[in-house]
C-alpha positions in Angstrom: 16.9 2.2 -36.7 18.7 1.9 -33.4 17.3 0.4 -30.2 16.6 3.7 -28.4 14.5 4.8 -31.4 12.5 1.6 -31.3 11.8 2.0 -27.6 10.6 5.6 -28.2 8.2 4.5 -30.9 6.7 1.7 -28.7 6.3 4.1 -25.8 4.7 6.8 -27.9 2.3 4.2 -29.4 1.2 2.9 -25.9 0.7 6.5 -24.6 -1.2 7.5 -27.8 -3.6 4.5 -27.6 -4.7 5.2 -24.0 -4.8 9.0 -23.4 -8.6 9.3 -23.7 -9.6 6.1 -21.8 -10.9 6.0 -18.3 -9.1 3.5 -16.1 -10.5 1.7 -13.0 -7.6 0.4 -11.0 -9.8 -1.5 -8.6 -13.4 -2.1 -7.8 -14.6 -1.8 -4.2 -16.6 -4.9 -3.8 -17.0 -5.3 0.0 -18.0 -3.4 3.1 -16.1 -2.9 6.3 -18.0 -1.1 9.0 -19.6 1.1 6.3 -16.4 1.7 4.4 -16.2 0.2 0.9 -13.0 -1.7 0.0 -11.5 -4.0 -2.6 -11.2 -7.4 -1.1 -8.4 -8.3 -3.5 -6.0 -5.9 -1.8 -7.5 -5.3 1.6 -8.9 -7.4 4.4 -11.5 -6.5 7.0 -11.2 -8.0 10.5 -13.8 -7.1 13.0 -14.5 -3.8 11.2 -10.8 -2.9 11.0 -9.5 -2.5 7.4 -6.0 -3.8 6.6 -4.1 -3.0 3.4 -2.0 -5.5 1.4 -4.2 -8.6 1.3 -3.0 -11.9 -0.1 -5.0 -15.0 -0.9 -3.6 -16.5 2.4 -4.7 -13.8 4.7 -7.2 -14.7 7.4 -8.4 -12.9 10.5 -7.5 -13.7 14.1 -9.6 -11.3 16.1 -8.7 -7.9 14.8 -5.3 -9.0 13.3 -4.6 -10.2 9.8 -2.2 -13.2 9.5 -0.7 -15.4 6.9 -2.4 -18.8 7.2 0.5 -20.6 5.6 2.7 -19.6 8.6 0.4 -19.2 11.5 -2.6 -20.8 13.2 -5.2 -18.8 15.2 -6.5 -20.2 18.5 -8.9 -18.1 20.6 -7.7 -14.9 18.9 -4.0 -15.8 19.6 -1.5 -16.4 16.8 0.9 -19.3 17.0 3.6 -20.3 14.5 2.8 -23.5 12.7 6.2 -24.7 13.9 4.8 -24.6 17.5 1.3 -26.0 16.7 -0.6 -26.9 13.6 -4.1 -26.8 15.2 -6.0 -25.6 18.3 
């Protein structure tokens, strides 16, 4: 059996196993101004929903920022190269 035949068999097996299953890609576990969202992939800052959340995201006023690179002081963002704390 050549490689392309093996790949086809594996693909068909995967498709055949899952055709009749219901998939939940994400679970909406939080609320942002009445709108449900998945906190693993979205962040809510002052009732504004932002897509693309990471574990390092934090809010600075209504903005989302990467807490590894920036610090928030009085709703203003500063590079951690400029300052490390308020």
